[in-house]
N, C-alpha and C positions, 0 to 999 in steps of 0.2 A: 652898582648890581644890588649892594642893600637897601638904598631908595627903591629898587623896583619892588624888594620883598617886602617892607614896609607898607607900600601902596596897597599891596596886594592883600595882607594882614587888614589892612582899614576898609579896606571896598568886602571884606568877609564880614565882616561887624559894623554897617552902616548906621545901626540906632546906638553906637557906642562910642562914647567919645575918649579914643587913644592918646596915649602919652607915650614916647618913644625917650628913654634916655640911653647915652651912646658912651661908654665908658672908655672909647677913644678920647673924648675931649672933658674927660674926668681928671686923667693919671698919667701920667707919661708910660707906655708897655713897654719902650724899648730900653731904658738906661734906668733900672729900677736903684743904680748905686747913687745916682745926682737928683734924682726924684725927690721931690718934696712930701713922698710920703714913706714911712717906716716900712719893716716888716711888722710889725705889731698894727698899723692900719691895713693890710691887707686880712689880717685876720679878727678884725673889728669892725671897721667903719665900714670898709669895702664889701662884708660881710652883713652887715647893718642895713646899707643902702641895698642892696640886692634883694633882703627882708621886705623892707618897705617899698619897694618898686611893686612887689607881687607876682608876679610875671616873667618869665625869661623866653625872650625868643633868639633861638641860635639859629644864626642866619648862615648856613653852608650854599657857597657859591657854586660848587661842583659835586655833585654826586660820586664821582668818580675820585676825586682829590678832595675829600672834606679838610682843607686847611684849619677851622678851627680846633678843629681834635688833635692835632698837630702842634698848637699853642699851649705852652705849661701856662701863661695868664688866662686862657681859656678854660682851660680842663680846672683851673681854679675856682673861675666864676662858677661854672657847671657845678663843683665839689659844692660849693656855699650854698648854692640854690638846693641842691638836695640835702643838705644839711640842716636849713632853713625852712624846709617843706615847701619850697616856690614851685609851683607848676612851671616844668620846661617844653617849649613848644619849638619844631625845629622849621624851619624857612630855608625852603630854596627856589632858587630862581625859578622864573615861570617856564623858561625854557627846559628845564631839568623835571 
């Protein structure tokens, strides 16, 4: 699902080279107690990474059940984007 949204985003901007950073590959979102990242990392390094990336695409697999909006991790990233002035776009699956 996510890949379909990313491909659609790339197709909309054929003259622009796009890079996609997927947070799930950078930090454990399931078990923060044993994760190598401290709470300080969440408020400093993650925030600066979002700022450096410069844009955020929030992939919502289902309009009727926007799972990312029910996840604390995603809400934190959205908050960080807002605090850093990072533009946020919503990506829905093509069928939505």
